[in-house]
MOPAC internal coordinates of N, CA, C and O (Angstrom, degrees):
PM7 1SCF
backbone

  N    0.0000 0     0.00 0     0.00 0    0    0    0
  C    1.4454 1     0.00 0     0.00 0    1    0    0
  C    1.5259 1   108.68 1     0.00 0    2    1    0
  O    1.2310 1   121.43 1   -44.27 1    3    2    1
  N    1.3077 1   114.86 1   135.73 1    3    2    1
  C    1.4551 1   121.17 1   176.35 1    5    3    2
  C    1.5124 1   108.67 1  -119.57 1    6    5    3
  O    1.2310 1   120.59 1   -52.04 1    7    6    5
  N    1.3050 1   116.47 1   127.96 1    7    6    5
  C    1.4590 1   122.35 1   175.48 1    9    7    6
  C    1.5179 1   106.67 1  -112.90 1   10    9    7
  O    1.2310 1   120.56 1   -53.93 1   11   10    9
  N    1.3137 1   116.53 1   126.07 1   11   10    9
  C    1.4592 1   121.28 1   179.54 1   13   11   10
  C    1.5236 1   109.40 1  -111.95 1   14   13   11
  O    1.2310 1   121.15 1   -36.10 1   15   14   13
  N    1.3020 1   115.41 1   143.90 1   15   14   13
  C    1.4579 1   121.73 1   177.73 1   17   15   14
  C    1.5199 1   107.27 1  -118.55 1   18   17   15
  O    1.2310 1   121.26 1   -46.52 1   19   18   17
  N    1.3219 1   115.19 1   133.48 1   19   18   17
  C    1.4537 1   119.29 1  -179.48 1   21   19   18
  C    1.5244 1   108.74 1  -137.99 1   22   21   19
  O    1.2310 1   120.81 1   -57.58 1   23   22   21
  N    1.3200 1   116.06 1   122.42 1   23   22   21
  C    1.4453 1   121.25 1   175.51 1   25   23   22
  C    1.5267 1   107.92 1   -88.36 1   26   25   23
  O    1.2310 1   119.98 1   -39.07 1   27   26   25
  N    1.3110 1   117.64 1   140.93 1   27   26   25
  C    1.4586 1   122.81 1  -176.45 1   29   27   26
  C    1.5281 1   110.38 1  -125.12 1   30   29   27
  O    1.2310 1   120.02 1  -115.31 1   31   30   29
  N    1.2890 1   117.57 1    64.69 1   31   30   29
  C    1.4519 1   123.16 1   179.25 1   33   31   30
  C    1.5242 1   109.69 1   -73.25 1   34   33   31
  O    1.2310 1   120.97 1   -48.76 1   35   34   33
  N    1.3255 1   115.75 1   131.24 1   35   34   33
  C    1.4623 1   121.22 1   175.77 1   37   35   34
  C    1.5216 1   108.41 1  -133.04 1   38   37   35
  O    1.2310 1   120.76 1   -42.71 1   39   38   37
  N    1.3137 1   116.14 1   137.29 1   39   38   37
  C    1.4581 1   122.11 1   173.36 1   41   39   38
  C    1.5189 1   107.24 1  -112.48 1   42   41   39
  O    1.2310 1   121.19 1   -55.17 1   43   42   41
  N    1.3223 1   115.33 1   124.83 1   43   42   41
  C    1.4613 1   121.31 1  -176.70 1   45   43   42
  C    1.5183 1   111.12 1  -103.57 1   46   45   43
  O    1.2310 1   121.52 1   -33.14 1   47   46   45
  N    1.3016 1   114.69 1   146.86 1   47   46   45
  C    1.4647 1   122.45 1   165.89 1   49   47   46
  C    1.5122 1   104.45 1  -117.92 1   50   49   47
  O    1.2310 1   120.83 1   -74.91 1   51   50   49
  N    1.3037 1   116.02 1   105.09 1   51   50   49
  C    1.4589 1   122.42 1  -169.59 1   53   51   50
  C    1.5295 1   107.83 1    57.63 1   54   53   51
  O    1.2310 1   119.25 1    57.24 1   55   54   53
  N    1.3271 1   119.04 1  -122.76 1   55   54   53
  C    1.4684 1   120.97 1  -178.41 1   57   55   54
  C    1.5298 1   112.59 1   -93.81 1   58   57   55
  O    1.2310 1   120.25 1  -179.84 1   59   58   57
  N    1.3206 1   117.13 1     0.16 1   59   58   57
  C    1.4610 1   122.19 1  -175.90 1   61   59   58
  C    1.5259 1   110.71 1   -94.62 1   62   61   59
  O    1.2310 1   120.66 1   -47.10 1   63   62   61
  N    1.3291 1   116.34 1   132.90 1   63   62   61
  C    1.4708 1   119.86 1   172.57 1   65   63   62
  C    1.5280 1   106.42 1   -75.74 1   66   65   63
  O    1.2310 1   121.05 1   -72.55 1   67   66   65
  N    1.3244 1   115.60 1   107.45 1   67   66   65
  C    1.4644 1   120.41 1   179.89 1   69   67   66
  C    1.5199 1   110.57 1   -78.13 1   70   69   67
  O    1.2310 1   120.77 1   138.23 1   71   70   69
  N    1.3273 1   116.14 1   -41.77 1   71   70   69
  C    1.4627 1   122.33 1  -179.29 1   73   71   70
  C    1.5162 1   107.37 1  -139.47 1   74   73   71
  O    1.2310 1   121.06 1   -51.89 1   75   74   73
  N    1.3248 1   115.59 1   128.11 1   75   74   73
  C    1.4594 1   120.70 1   178.79 1   77   75   74
  C    1.5125 1   109.86 1  -157.71 1   78   77   75
  O    1.2310 1   119.98 1    -2.07 1   79   78   77
  N    1.3204 1   117.64 1   177.93 1   79   78   77
  C    1.4612 1   120.67 1  -173.98 1   81   79   78
  C    1.5328 1   114.08 1   -61.40 1   82   81   79
  O    1.2310 1   120.17 1   140.17 1   83   82   81
  N    1.3033 1   117.27 1   -39.83 1   83   82   81
  C    1.4625 1   119.59 1   179.62 1   85   83   82
  C    1.5087 1   112.46 1   -68.64 1   86   85   83
  O    1.2310 1   120.68 1   139.14 1   87   86   85
  N    1.3162 1   116.31 1   -40.86 1   87   86   85
  C    1.4628 1   119.96 1   180.00 1   89   87   86
  C    1.5236 1   111.18 1   -69.52 1   90   89   87
  O    1.2310 1   120.24 1   143.63 1   91   90   89
  N    1.3136 1   117.15 1   -36.37 1   91   90   89
  C    1.4647 1   120.01 1   177.23 1   93   91   90
  C    1.5358 1   109.72 1   -66.22 1   94   93   91
  O    1.2310 1   120.19 1   137.27 1   95   94   93
  N    1.3232 1   117.25 1   -42.73 1   95   94   93
  C    1.4738 1   120.30 1   177.14 1   97   95   94
  C    1.5290 1   110.55 1   -61.83 1   98   97   95
  O    1.2310 1   120.41 1   140.77 1   99   98   97
  N    1.3316 1   116.82 1   -39.23 1   99   98   97
  C    1.4665 1   120.14 1   177.36 1  101   99   98
  C    1.5251 1   110.24 1   -64.65 1  102  101   99
  O    1.2310 1   119.83 1   137.86 1  103  102  101
  N    1.3207 1   117.93 1   -42.14 1  103  102  101
  C    1.4694 1   120.76 1   176.59 1  105  103  102
  C    1.5318 1   111.09 1   -59.23 1  106  105  103
  O    1.2310 1   120.63 1   136.73 1  107  106  105
  N    1.3216 1   116.41 1   -43.27 1  107  106  105
  C    1.4703 1   119.82 1   179.01 1  109  107  106
  C    1.5270 1   110.85 1   -61.67 1  110  109  107
  O    1.2310 1   120.70 1   138.34 1  111  110  109
  N    1.3239 1   116.27 1   -41.66 1  111  110  109
  C    1.4706 1   119.84 1  -179.84 1  113  111  110
  C    1.5296 1   110.97 1   -67.88 1  114  113  111
  O    1.2310 1   119.97 1   142.24 1  115  114  113
  N    1.3129 1   117.67 1   -37.76 1  115  114  113
  C    1.4693 1   120.85 1   176.32 1  117  115  114
  C    1.5247 1   109.88 1   -63.73 1  118  117  115
  O    1.2310 1   120.30 1   137.86 1  119  118  117
  N    1.3162 1   117.03 1   -42.14 1  119  118  117
  C    1.4708 1   120.63 1   179.05 1  121  119  118
  C    1.5242 1   110.57 1   -61.85 1  122  121  119
  O    1.2310 1   120.35 1   140.63 1  123  122  121
  N    1.3282 1   116.93 1   -39.37 1  123  122  121
  C    1.4672 1   121.04 1  -178.17 1  125  123  122
  C    1.5211 1   113.02 1   -74.81 1  126  125  123
  O    1.2310 1   120.26 1   144.86 1  127  126  125
  N    1.3410 1   117.10 1   -35.14 1  127  126  125
  C    1.4658 1   120.27 1  -173.78 1  129  127  126
  C    1.5218 1   114.11 1  -100.54 1  130  129  127
  O    1.2310 1   120.44 1   157.26 1  131  130  129
  N    1.3418 1   116.76 1   -22.74 1  131  130  129
  C    1.4573 1   120.03 1  -176.40 1  133  131  130
  C    1.5128 1   113.14 1    73.05 1  134  133  131
  O    1.2310 1   120.70 1  -160.70 1  135  134  133
  N    1.3375 1   116.26 1    19.30 1  135  134  133
  C    1.4562 1   120.03 1  -174.26 1  137  135  134
  C    1.5249 1   111.06 1  -154.66 1  138  137  135
  O    1.2310 1   120.58 1   -45.92 1  139  138  137
  N    1.3309 1   116.50 1   134.08 1  139  138  137
  C    1.4634 1   119.83 1   174.56 1  141  139  138
  C    1.5258 1   109.51 1   -67.05 1  142  141  139
  O    1.2310 1   120.58 1   140.15 1  143  142  141
  N    1.3123 1   116.50 1   -39.85 1  143  142  141
  C    1.4656 1   121.09 1  -179.53 1  145  143  142
  C    1.5298 1   111.88 1   -61.44 1  146  145  143
  O    1.2310 1   120.38 1   131.95 1  147  146  145
  N    1.3195 1   116.88 1   -48.05 1  147  146  145
  C    1.4692 1   120.65 1   179.69 1  149  147  146
  C    1.5240 1   110.52 1   -66.48 1  150  149  147
  O    1.2310 1   120.41 1   142.89 1  151  150  149
  N    1.3284 1   116.82 1   -37.11 1  151  150  149
  C    1.4618 1   120.23 1   177.87 1  153  151  150
  C    1.5282 1   110.05 1   -64.60 1  154  153  151
  O    1.2310 1   120.21 1   137.95 1  155  154  153
  N    1.3206 1   117.20 1   -42.05 1  155  154  153
  C    1.4635 1   121.73 1   179.34 1  157  155  154
  C    1.5279 1   110.89 1   -60.55 1  158  157  155
  O    1.2310 1   120.49 1   138.94 1  159  158  157
  N    1.3110 1   116.66 1   -41.06 1  159  158  157
  C    1.4661 1   120.76 1  -179.75 1  161  159  158
  C    1.5220 1   111.79 1   -60.65 1  162  161  159
  O    1.2310 1   120.04 1   146.53 1  163  162  161
  N    1.3073 1   117.52 1   -33.47 1  163  162  161
  C    1.4681 1   120.82 1   178.48 1  165  163  162
  C    1.5245 1   112.25 1   -60.61 1  166  165  163
  O    1.2310 1   121.16 1   151.55 1  167  166  165
  N    1.3214 1   115.39 1   -28.45 1  167  166  165
  C    1.4620 1   120.44 1  -177.77 1  169  167  166
  C    1.5222 1   111.78 1  -106.96 1  170  169  167
  O    1.2310 1   120.63 1  -168.01 1  171  170  169
  N    1.3370 1   116.40 1    11.99 1  171  170  169
  C    1.4614 1   121.19 1  -178.21 1  173  171  170
  C    1.5318 1   109.81 1    53.39 1  174  173  171
  O    1.2310 1   121.46 1  -133.81 1  175  174  173
  N    1.3158 1   114.81 1    46.19 1  175  174  173
  C    1.4522 1   123.60 1  -175.60 1  177  175  174
  C    1.5258 1   108.42 1  -119.65 1  178  177  175
  O    1.2310 1   119.89 1   -32.43 1  179  178  177
  N    1.3085 1   117.81 1   147.57 1  179  178  177
  C    1.4548 1   120.02 1   177.09 1  181  179  178
  C    1.5297 1   110.01 1   -70.24 1  182  181  179
  O    1.2310 1   121.58 1   -25.42 1  183  182  181
  N    1.3219 1   114.58 1   154.58 1  183  182  181
  C    1.4627 1   119.17 1   176.05 1  185  183  182
  C    1.5203 1   109.45 1   -58.28 1  186  185  183
  O    1.2310 1   120.65 1   137.73 1  187  186  185
  N    1.3270 1   116.36 1   -42.27 1  187  186  185
  C    1.4609 1   120.51 1  -178.07 1  189  187  186
  C    1.5328 1   111.28 1   -59.64 1  190  189  187
  O    1.2310 1   120.27 1   134.80 1  191  190  189
  N    1.3205 1   117.10 1   -45.20 1  191  190  189
  C    1.4627 1   120.69 1   179.78 1  193  191  190
  C    1.5322 1   110.60 1   -61.74 1  194  193  191
  O    1.2310 1   120.39 1   135.38 1  195  194  193
  N    1.3294 1   116.85 1   -44.62 1  195  194  193
  C    1.4674 1   120.71 1   179.06 1  197  195  194
  C    1.5281 1   110.41 1   -63.45 1  198  197  195
  O    1.2310 1   120.61 1   136.96 1  199  198  197
  N    1.3275 1   116.44 1   -43.04 1  199  198  197
  C    1.4638 1   120.17 1   179.87 1  201  199  198
  C    1.5218 1   110.42 1   -62.91 1  202  201  199
  O    1.2310 1   120.16 1   138.32 1  203  202  201
  N    1.3401 1   117.29 1   -41.68 1  203  202  201
  C    1.4629 1   120.64 1   178.72 1  205  203  202
  C    1.5309 1   111.40 1   -62.50 1  206  205  203
  O    1.2310 1   120.10 1   140.03 1  207  206  205
  N    1.3390 1   117.41 1   -39.97 1  207  206  205
  C    1.4625 1   120.99 1   177.43 1  209  207  206
  C    1.5304 1   111.19 1   -63.63 1  210  209  207
  O    1.2310 1   120.62 1   136.47 1  211  210  209
  N    1.3246 1   116.42 1   -43.53 1  211  210  209
  C    1.4657 1   120.89 1   178.47 1  213  211  210
  C    1.5234 1   109.87 1   -63.86 1  214  213  211
  O    1.2310 1   120.37 1   134.91 1  215  214  213
  N    1.3280 1   116.89 1   -45.09 1  215  214  213
  C    1.4554 1   121.51 1  -179.60 1  217  215  214
  C    1.5291 1   110.84 1   -62.63 1  218  217  215
  O    1.2310 1   120.54 1   136.73 1  219  218  217
  N    1.3257 1   116.57 1   -43.27 1  219  218  217
  C    1.4628 1   121.33 1   178.28 1  221  219  218
  C    1.5333 1   110.87 1   -60.76 1  222  221  219
  O    1.2310 1   121.14 1   136.42 1  223  222  221
  N    1.3298 1   115.42 1   -43.58 1  223  222  221
  C    1.4603 1   120.16 1   179.17 1  225  223  222
  C    1.5283 1   110.43 1   -65.14 1  226  225  223
  O    1.2310 1   120.32 1   131.85 1  227  226  225
  N    1.3142 1   116.99 1   -48.15 1  227  226  225
  C    1.4650 1   120.56 1  -179.18 1  229  227  226
  C    1.5233 1   111.44 1   -58.87 1  230  229  227
  O    1.2310 1   120.03 1   140.50 1  231  230  229
  N    1.3444 1   117.55 1   -39.50 1  231  230  229
  C    1.4657 1   120.81 1  -179.91 1  233  231  230
  C    1.5285 1   112.03 1   -70.11 1  234  233  231
  O    1.2310 1   120.20 1   152.32 1  235  234  233
  N    1.3299 1   117.22 1   -27.68 1  235  234  233
  C    1.4699 1   121.11 1  -178.84 1  237  235  234
  C    1.5200 1   112.92 1   -82.00 1  238  237  235
  O    1.2310 1   120.09 1   161.26 1  239  238  237
  N    1.3043 1   117.44 1   -18.74 1  239  238  237
  C    1.4691 1   121.96 1  -176.02 1  241  239  238
  C    1.5245 1   111.88 1   -92.75 1  242  241  239
  O    1.2310 1   120.60 1   -21.80 1  243  242  241
  N    1.3227 1   116.46 1   158.20 1  243  242  241
  C    1.4619 1   121.25 1   176.50 1  245  243  242
  C    1.5286 1   111.02 1   -67.86 1  246  245  243
  O    1.2310 1   120.26 1   150.75 1  247  246  245
  N    1.3253 1   117.10 1   -29.25 1  247  246  245
  C    1.4625 1   123.52 1   176.61 1  249  247  246
  C    1.5266 1   106.48 1  -142.68 1  250  249  247
  O    1.2310 1   119.53 1   -32.06 1  251  250  249
  N    1.3353 1   118.50 1   147.94 1  251  250  249
  C    1.4681 1   120.73 1  -175.77 1  253  251  250
  C    1.5236 1   113.82 1   -63.21 1  254  253  251
  O    1.2310 1   121.63 1   -31.17 1  255  254  253
  N    1.3327 1   114.49 1   148.83 1  255  254  253
  C    1.4594 1   121.71 1   176.71 1  257  255  254
  C    1.5196 1   111.42 1   -92.00 1  258  257  255
  O    1.2310 1   120.97 1   157.11 1  259  258  257
  N    1.3279 1   115.75 1   -22.89 1  259  258  257
  C    1.4617 1   121.76 1  -175.41 1  261  259  258
  C    1.5275 1   108.86 1  -130.93 1  262  261  259
  O    1.2310 1   121.11 1   -41.68 1  263  262  261
  N    1.3191 1   115.48 1   138.32 1  263  262  261
  C    1.4618 1   121.69 1   175.98 1  265  263  262
  C    1.5192 1   108.58 1  -126.25 1  266  265  263
  O    1.2310 1   120.76 1   -44.58 1  267  266  265
  N    1.3128 1   116.14 1   135.42 1  267  266  265
  C    1.4632 1   121.03 1   179.41 1  269  267  266
  C    1.5185 1   109.07 1  -112.67 1  270  269  267
  O    1.2310 1   121.34 1   -33.38 1  271  270  269
  N    1.3296 1   115.05 1   146.62 1  271  270  269
  C    1.4583 1   119.50 1   174.09 1  273  271  270
  C    1.5244 1   107.09 1  -112.64 1  274  273  271
  O    1.2310 1   121.04 1   -35.46 1  275  274  273
  N    1.3135 1   115.61 1   144.54 1  275  274  273
  C    1.4600 1   121.59 1  -176.98 1  277  275  274
  C    1.5168 1   110.57 1   -66.42 1  278  277  275
  O    1.2310 1   121.52 1   -25.30 1  279  278  277
  N    1.3173 1   114.70 1   154.70 1  279  278  277
  C    1.4633 1   120.90 1   177.88 1  281  279  278
  C    1.5136 1   110.73 1   -68.16 1  282  281  279
  O    1.2310 1   121.02 1    -6.51 1  283  282  281
  N    1.2673 1   115.65 1   173.49 1  283  282  281
  C    1.4584 1   122.61 1  -179.75 1  285  283  282
  C    1.5143 1   107.25 1  -177.10 1  286  285  283
  O    1.2310 1   120.61 1    26.96 1  287  286  285
  N    1.2846 1   116.43 1  -153.04 1  287  286  285
  C    1.4667 1   120.42 1  -179.19 1  289  287  286
  C    1.5281 1   111.47 1   -58.78 1  290  289  287
  O    1.2310 1   120.47 1   145.88 1  291  290  289
  N    1.3141 1   116.71 1   -34.12 1  291  290  289
  C    1.4628 1   120.83 1  -178.67 1  293  291  290
  C    1.5241 1   112.42 1  -106.17 1  294  293  291
  O    1.2310 1   120.57 1  -170.86 1  295  294  293
  N    1.3204 1   116.52 1     9.14 1  295  294  293
  C    1.4637 1   120.55 1   179.85 1  297  295  294
  C    1.5157 1   111.29 1    81.97 1  298  297  295
  O    1.2310 1   121.16 1   -13.43 1  299  298  297
  N    1.3120 1   115.39 1   166.57 1  299  298  297
  C    1.4592 1   120.60 1   179.29 1  301  299  298
  C    1.5063 1   110.11 1   -88.70 1  302  301  299
  O    1.2310 1   121.62 1    14.45 1  303  302  301
  N    1.2769 1   114.50 1  -165.55 1  303  302  301
  C    1.4532 1   119.43 1   179.36 1  305  303  302
  C    1.5077 1   110.10 1  -169.27 1  306  305  303
  O    1.2310 1   121.31 1   -10.04 1  307  306  305
  N    1.2933 1   115.10 1   169.96 1  307  306  305
  C    1.4535 1   121.64 1   179.98 1  309  307  306
  C    1.5193 1   107.62 1  -135.49 1  310  309  307
  O    1.2310 1   120.94 1   -39.01 1  311  310  309
  N    1.3119 1   115.81 1   140.99 1  311  310  309
  C    1.4627 1   119.96 1   179.52 1  313  311  310
  C    1.5137 1   108.84 1  -141.92 1  314  313  311
  O    1.2310 1   121.53 1   -22.19 1  315  314  313
  N    1.3198 1   114.68 1   157.81 1  315  314  313
  C    1.4501 1   119.82 1   173.54 1  317  315  314
  C    1.5194 1   108.47 1   -79.62 1  318  317  315
  O    1.2310 1   121.15 1   -39.19 1  319  318  317
  N    1.3067 1   115.41 1   140.81 1  319  318  317
  C    1.4585 1   120.62 1   172.39 1  321  319  318
  C    1.5312 1   107.35 1   -80.45 1  322  321  319
  O    1.2310 1   120.75 1    -2.35 1  323  322  321
  N    1.3047 1   116.18 1   177.65 1  323  322  321
  C    1.4671 1   119.73 1   175.06 1  325  323  322
  C    1.5311 1   110.06 1   -58.29 1  326  325  323
  O    1.2310 1   120.30 1   143.06 1  327  326  325
  N    1.3312 1   117.04 1   -36.94 1  327  326  325
  C    1.4614 1   121.62 1   178.42 1  329  327  326
  C    1.5254 1   110.20 1   -64.48 1  330  329  327
  O    1.2310 1   120.21 1   135.82 1  331  330  329
  N    1.3192 1   117.20 1   -44.18 1  331  330  329
  C    1.4631 1   120.83 1   178.37 1  333  331  330
  C    1.5186 1   111.94 1   -60.83 1  334  333  331
  O    1.2310 1   120.71 1   136.61 1  335  334  333
  N    1.3184 1   116.24 1   -43.39 1  335  334  333
  C    1.4653 1   120.24 1   177.89 1  337  335  334
  C    1.5215 1   111.25 1   -63.85 1  338  337  335
  O    1.2310 1   120.65 1   141.17 1  339  338  337
  N    1.3326 1   116.37 1   -38.83 1  339  338  337
  C    1.4632 1   120.17 1   179.36 1  341  339  338
  C    1.5291 1   110.93 1   -67.35 1  342  341  339
  O    1.2310 1   120.26 1   141.13 1  343  342  341
  N    1.3258 1   117.10 1   -38.87 1  343  342  341
  C    1.4611 1   120.62 1   178.12 1  345  343  342
  C    1.5178 1   110.01 1   -58.49 1  346  345  343
  O    1.2310 1   120.30 1   130.05 1  347  346  345
  N    1.3295 1   117.04 1   -49.95 1  347  346  345
  C    1.4662 1   120.79 1  -178.96 1  349  347  346
  C    1.5239 1   110.39 1   -60.54 1  350  349  347
  O    1.2310 1   120.50 1   132.02 1  351  350  349
  N    1.3124 1   116.65 1   -47.98 1  351  350  349
  C    1.4677 1   121.11 1  -177.22 1  353  351  350
  C    1.5380 1   111.11 1   -61.40 1  354  353  351
  O    1.2310 1   120.41 1   132.23 1  355  354  353
  N    1.3104 1   116.82 1   -47.77 1  355  354  353
  C    1.4645 1   120.32 1  -177.14 1  357  355  354
  C    1.5326 1   111.87 1   -71.10 1  358  357  355
  O    1.2310 1   120.22 1   142.05 1  359  358  357
  N    1.3189 1   117.18 1   -37.95 1  359  358  357
  C    1.4645 1   120.29 1   179.43 1  361  359  358
  C    1.5223 1   110.12 1   -62.63 1  362  361  359
  O    1.2310 1   120.40 1   132.75 1  363  362  361
  N    1.3145 1   116.84 1   -47.25 1  363  362  361
  C    1.4684 1   120.41 1   179.19 1  365  363  362
  C    1.5290 1   111.04 1   -65.81 1  366  365  363
  O    1.2310 1   120.03 1   147.02 1  367  366  365
  N    1.3253 1   117.55 1   -32.98 1  367  366  365
  C    1.4701 1   120.31 1   176.46 1  369  367  366
  C    1.5315 1   110.67 1   -66.24 1  370  369  367
  O    1.2310 1   120.12 1   137.61 1  371  370  369
  N    1.3147 1   117.37 1   -42.39 1  371  370  369
  C    1.4670 1   120.80 1   177.80 1  373  371  370
  C    1.5233 1   110.27 1   -60.57 1  374  373  371
  O    1.2310 1   120.26 1   135.74 1  375  374  373
  N    1.3323 1   117.11 1   -44.26 1  375  374  373
  C    1.4652 1   120.25 1   177.53 1  377  375  374
  C    1.5252 1   111.23 1   -57.67 1  378  377  375
  O    1.2310 1   120.72 1   134.58 1  379  378  377
  N    1.3056 1   116.22 1   -45.42 1  379  378  377
  C    1.4630 1   121.06 1  -178.55 1  381  379  378
  C    1.5297 1   111.26 1   -64.47 1  382  381  379
  O    1.2310 1   120.62 1   134.51 1  383  382  381
  N    1.3103 1   116.42 1   -45.49 1  383  382  381
  C    1.4641 1   120.89 1   179.89 1  385  383  382
  C    1.5275 1   110.26 1   -63.00 1  386  385  383
  O    1.2310 1   120.41 1   136.65 1  387  386  385
  N    1.3293 1   116.83 1   -43.35 1  387  386  385
  C    1.4686 1   120.77 1  -179.77 1  389  387  386
  C    1.5235 1   110.68 1   -63.91 1  390  389  387
  O    1.2310 1   120.85 1   137.44 1  391  390  389
  N    1.3165 1   115.98 1   -42.56 1  391  390  389
  C    1.4712 1   120.50 1   179.82 1  393  391  390
  C    1.5291 1   110.51 1   -61.95 1  394  393  391
  O    1.2310 1   120.24 1   135.37 1  395  394  393
  N    1.3165 1   117.15 1   -44.63 1  395  394  393
  C    1.4568 1   121.21 1   179.48 1  397  395  394
  C    1.5315 1   111.61 1   -66.04 1  398  397  395
  O    1.2310 1   120.72 1   137.00 1  399  398  397
  N    1.3274 1   116.23 1   -43.00 1  399  398  397
  C    1.4617 1   120.20 1  -177.88 1  401  399  398
  C    1.5181 1   112.06 1   -66.79 1  402  401  399
  O    1.2310 1   120.62 1   149.44 1  403  402  401
  N    1.3187 1   116.41 1   -30.56 1  403  402  401
  C    1.4630 1   120.47 1  -176.37 1  405  403  402
  C    1.5261 1   112.86 1  -102.16 1  406  405  403
  O    1.2310 1   119.50 1  -170.93 1  407  406  405
  N    1.3102 1   118.57 1     9.07 1  407  406  405
  C    1.4738 1   122.44 1  -172.98 1  409  407  406
  C    1.5254 1   113.10 1   -53.48 1  410  409  407
  O    1.2310 1   119.60 1   132.80 1  411  410  409
  N    1.3150 1   118.37 1   -47.20 1  411  410  409
  C    1.4675 1   119.37 1  -176.89 1  413  411  410
  C    1.5246 1   110.97 1   -68.61 1  414  413  411
  O    1.2310 1   119.55 1   141.39 1  415  414  413
  N    1.3131 1   118.47 1   -38.61 1  415  414  413
  C    1.4673 1   120.91 1   178.14 1  417  415  414
  C    1.5297 1   111.02 1   -68.24 1  418  417  415
  O    1.2310 1   120.73 1   142.01 1  419  418  417
  N    1.3201 1   116.22 1   -37.99 1  419  418  417
  C    1.4693 1   120.32 1   177.10 1  421  419  418
  C    1.5230 1   109.77 1   -63.29 1  422  421  419
  O    1.2310 1   120.49 1   137.74 1  423  422  421
  N    1.3252 1   116.67 1   -42.26 1  423  422  421
  C    1.4673 1   120.97 1   178.64 1  425  423  422
  C    1.5285 1   109.90 1   -60.15 1  426  425  423
  O    1.2310 1   120.24 1   134.71 1  427  426  425
  N    1.3244 1   117.15 1   -45.29 1  427  426  425
  C    1.4625 1   120.62 1   179.67 1  429  427  426
  C    1.5274 1   111.21 1   -64.22 1  430  429  427
  O    1.2310 1   120.05 1   138.62 1  431  430  429
  N    1.3210 1   117.51 1   -41.38 1  431  430  429
  C    1.4606 1   119.87 1   176.74 1  433  431  430
  C    1.5175 1   110.85 1   -63.18 1  434  433  431
  O    1.2310 1   120.48 1   140.67 1  435  434  433
  N    1.3105 1   116.68 1   -39.33 1  435  434  433
  C    1.4655 1   121.23 1   178.09 1  437  435  434
  C    1.5087 1   113.30 1   -59.04 1  438  437  435
  O    1.2310 1   120.73 1   147.11 1  439  438  437
  N    1.3051 1   116.22 1   -32.89 1  439  438  437
  C    1.4627 1   120.90 1   179.05 1  441  439  438
  C    1.5248 1   112.42 1   -67.76 1  442  441  439
  O    1.2310 1   120.46 1   162.12 1  443  442  441
  N    1.3296 1   116.73 1   -17.88 1  443  442  441
  C    1.4686 1   121.39 1  -179.95 1  445  443  442
  C    1.5291 1   112.58 1   -85.69 1  446  445  443
  O    1.2310 1   120.85 1   174.50 1  447  446  445
  N    1.3172 1   115.98 1    -5.50 1  447  446  445
  C    1.4707 1   120.49 1  -179.51 1  449  447  446
  C    1.5245 1   108.59 1   -88.54 1  450  449  447
  O    1.2310 1   121.59 1   -44.02 1  451  450  449
  N    1.3127 1   114.56 1   135.98 1  451  450  449
  C    1.4791 1   119.83 1  -178.42 1  453  451  450
  C    1.5213 1   110.51 1   -64.63 1  454  453  451
  O    1.2310 1   120.55 1   -37.12 1  455  454  453
  N    1.3528 1   116.55 1   142.88 1  455  454  453
  C    1.4755 1   119.83 1   178.17 1  457  455  454
  C    1.5118 1   111.85 1   -70.66 1  458  457  455
  O    1.2310 1   120.10 1   180.00 1  459  458  457

């Protein structure tokens, strides 16, 4: 039997999810691939959907999380800004802290799951 625990922290700006698990995962994939398109493929997502998520996030933040450079002879690219890097770092830190703080309660809840 495998029991998995997943925290789903979301920060809203009005009705918009400014920061959440899917957007953080997309930021991580953009950082690794240097491309919104390549990051989208990792999640079997269209480029348009990934771009809309990035645009929504950038509009909700005080400063953008992602910056794109125009194509040219060597093509364009996408990178995380300092804000984007901070979002990923802090979001993953919150997950870790929450998991550690709730470890004993999670263990007890796990015992209630059928084998």
